[in-house]
Steps between C-alpha positions, in 0.01 A plus 500: 500500500412453865215709641512552874421735785778716637661380827318636801829641626550725196466877550154591375250780469152475652233502229158640578237387248220753476159497338397830344213541747742461792760752393354811659444336837848351490658838419328669798717294731824572319757773565508810283794389286313182399182689404710752304689228316179313407341825381800606296530161331127478425479153655129407514535130592385403151567139410865459402625827646797492735690768695806507721468730800828655618583540867652809664846417365375455143533119478186297441306433821218288360309440176139533388320272253170587340233231526229687306144398577309176493375553146853558365647207692230271359649560153849385601615154604777636728422863594799540733736388220409817315658705773787256539590556138519876550701494825873590476754223550519402865354271763158564651284351776125547504407708808129538442214494253483154340202289617595167656279304256703615197847543647636167374375556145635856503840373615497247215421776257780713642756219454386452139586864420864383502440242229643562154557259213855596410629190329548672164540870584523712815162588645404743773307402813401675817772500766310592820564217747250404772545352846235239566229641724428329831241228462585430138640154422811635323624155387164416342478831313855463374431148381191619315689790342787284379260242358326783315838616369568146373164493321564836339852404390381177341212661312706803391780284353452462122464155343854525359615456861196327650421195292404162648862423590547834682169458679624161614813663637293754691308212661824317574633809682201485736556126546862560602409787734236304689616141469204379292495200269490557128440306182455577132335310216619647170467454125382162373509363855171693542341251260660203678360620834157596366500877472394519134348852498803665661715338234265596219486869588875536544639270236546764232735716709879482507496442877337173592170508693522374855307438822672635810414350838605626845413331830559647845378418854424165659205576729167676489235523227593445136506824302567483125564807286489483121628797299478563126853533365451603138820698468391656175174466310498578131149351479640211302354452153216724609761772512431800718517848347807699592322719755366194681840331499688794653449394860516125455820472698260527798306187401701313763355729765310210655826311553666813640215557746506135610875521558457819701227337711714192550788719612283664763368168627845351532664810651227517760528131575128427467404152608383373161609237251564729206512382143559736207437396137595725210454400138766712329471544127519747213209506260696544178438470127673228300423212267427271796272742685160369598211609278138619524280196462743263669357279773724432798468245776594632841666323788163414657364355177273789397519600134532866408417658166733787412294784358769760568870443567504827691303334778805296596534589869205288606652205312829494688321568829264212429777239504654653814163512679430139405831403663430716806162349580642150493663571839167619646625832639307680775506813284589540134559850360582601141619841393518614140499801271226313318234720331444848371138445598600531865645842427181605324297385800714646783772709344870459572496582869280226647598134506195285422488157658268200478406253768205292615607555861304801630673502840841506333385771261391720789832445674688595183292814449568617857866418468526693173348808657732479801819456293412745221504206259138506388333195347148451369302175489361392165254215444553146375170544320400147410242586232801614291651148504324433172708775341823299545356176360544497123352157431789375290715479815449520873609865524553807285802711586353822348121517482361719225275798570726704722276484808618420857855424391649507848223283642516239224882481543456445872240231439742333253770489768263369767445189290868410563496585872236227535374472860773711652422807710601736223559876445600666175639854464477670156748780557652784292833532692583835342491863610433718198627827651697591808307538828634547853668178601410346164759544230396473137540140385471159661284468806389246757123447512348274765798348687475720807126446522549123470778499756290692751197277441685167523473466880121516474473295182727221625446527876869578561 
């Protein structure tokens, strides 16, 4: 599926986007037939309403889209997409009414109304096409939309068709498209090359665990992205209950988001040296599965006591982060569907992130607001370090007590990033119910904010 704007040369209808408070004033300047049509239809410019206005010969002359009021728009990520989804099939061009500061985000939301995950059965999607408004970087918006579609497709695909091998093929497709370099360390070779925790977590599955590596770009600052690729998480021997296991196909959402972000960076030709690391595993149950009470030694020499095999994501990320920091990147970012505690703290709609870099955090927050990809800074609260130190080993992968679970997981990961300039995103990557521009299912969280903040964070 390719998401794109309609060609500027296509026949199109002007679209006037109206706030409810503006409707009366707007109607005063319209001819009688327009006022009569609006009155007969009951169009009130409520959020999501749309209306075609016929001309003298009966064919549509222009269209109206309701933009509601500020309070209603604040409750929607992409308010204009609500009207786009209700418009009849056709091509439209925005004639008025969308503020310049949100036009790019609204255009992105409009393009995403055409997304549908139809791999297994036909699905409906909106079919109102949009001509890119003047002043909008159409190429950039299309690149972001198609990266988002990739993320959603990867997360939506069940583990039967998205195991470690299939995730590898998805990464290889990007490599071929953009001419990147690629390597894989798989199976027992993980032990030979000193990635013991990736091997341990994935060894019980039918598909071998692996570490995927992509490299692209030969100039500029070094940017390394690490994404959690747990393609399905049973919880291991600490088996999840059925209700908790139902969405575990999305436990590779960190890898999907990293691949989407990498796609945007490469498609836009950013002047960075990009490195992508994805530990791809399935946390399965078998006679050789790792056990509670085991003590593992990570790539960087730290020992980790396993108090819960369902806290496996931080283990595979740890080896990948230890590798990443050896190259001394200018910025190291990890993304993972890591903890339920993050959802308790911020809910499913906000992407929490951790960093010690206040300037970068401020840039990310601004970028998230501008791109309708909101993020929220959480603290690397150092007094909690003691909670991840069990005494019998250097680190505890699942501290008891249930407090500050997202923070302690982030502190755990920071131990492996060492002295690197490091950011960690603890994302959900799932939309629980359909919203305008946001189909139910897999979702990107954070990549657009990161992309927009990179020029400031890396002095590009």
